N, C-alpha and C positions, 0 to 999 in steps of 0.2 A: 798863591791860590787866588782866583778872582772872587770878588765880592758878588754874591748872588743878587740879581735884580728881580723885583716882583713884576711879572708880566701884566698882572691885573691893575695894579696901582700906577704903573708906568705908562699904560696905554693912553695915548693922546696927550701926554705931558712932554714938555721940552727937557725936563730933568728926570733921570731914572730914579726910582724909589727903591731903596735897599729892602731885600726880603727880610721879613720879621721871623722867619723860620718857625720854630716851635710855638710861637705866639700867634700863628696864623692857622685858620681852619683848613686852608688849602694845602698846607705843608704835610708831606708824608714822612714822618719821622723814620720809619723803617728803611725807606729808600734815600733819605736825606736829600729830597728834592721837592719841587712844587708839583702838585697834581696837574696843574695846567700844562706844564712841560711834558708830563707823562701822557696826558690825553693827546697832545699834539704829536708826540712821537708815535703813539699807537695808531693814530689816524694816518700818519704818513706811511707807516708799514702796511696798513690796510689798503691804501691807495696803490702802493707799489705792487702788492699781491694781486689786486684786481686788474691792474695794467698788464701784469705778467700773464694772467689767465686769459685776458682778452687777446693778447698777442699770440698765445698758443692756439686759440680757436681759429685764427686766420689761416 
């Protein structure tokens, strides 16, 4: 299993920072993941849906 990396603490650093998991306010215990990853995933799905809708209108 890969060691989770913190996307917020690692941004702009040469060294990746390990996720603090339950010690972090951004960590979603129920999903066992970072809320930043969930936000990015949901945004990608939203973009994909909008692109699909735009393609159907043509």
